[in-house]
Phi, psi and omega in degrees: 000138181272166178298324180296317179295316178297320179295318179295317178295321179295317179296316179297316179297315180296318180295319179294319177298317179296320179295316179297320178295320178297315178300312181303315181296320180287328175298316179298316178298316180292325179288328182280334185304308181296335179283331182268335179247103185283005183261119177302148179075326175293316180296328177297319179295320180291318177298320177299322176294321177298316180295321177296318178297322178298317178297320177300315180294317179295319178299322179293317179301318183269007177054048178250147176295146182235132174236120182299317181297316179295318180298319178299316180295318180294317177298316179298318180291325182282313187269331187306332183268351186277315181220112178299139181300327180298320180295318178296320179298319178294319178299319182295339181291344179272115182304145178063301180300316179297318179296316180294318178297317178294323179296313180294317180298316179295319179293316181296317179296318179297317178299313182298317178299314180301314180297318180297316182286326176298315178300317180297313180292323178299328180275006177094005182286165176233173176298322181296328181268005183279126179244101183305324182297325182284336183251003183302319180294320176298318178301314181298320178296315179298321179296315178298315179299317181293320180291321180291330180283349185308317183275352185255356185291136176198167177073204185287345178266022180280123181245052180067034179092354179235122181250141175288000000 
């Protein structure tokens, strides 16, 4: 192996570690939001802001151009079909259970979005080349995995009940 190859692998590994850390931090933020904001729909807007900030951070890590307007549209197209906002709002009306459900849902969705975009950026993609329809199934699998891992998280890899 040449020094250039080792350097490239080291850079890729470091970038991936930084991306995973970014996802983890944003998952914690998205999970905590519904617990700290007791108002339905307000917490959805804040979680969307956390997810948008995560995309901005990931784009910076991967040195990709970032457009807030495009990122909002991509997030809406990717996530908009998975859980209708009305259903989340109704769930939030149930004290405690609604808050916990919204917390897990927001954290799981944030994790899934992060994983989908890391894979896209790792393959050399940009926001302009992102096609939500093509990755929707990957997003759903990541969302399911994050939700299923919720009860099994423990130890130092505990991400508020949602594990990447």
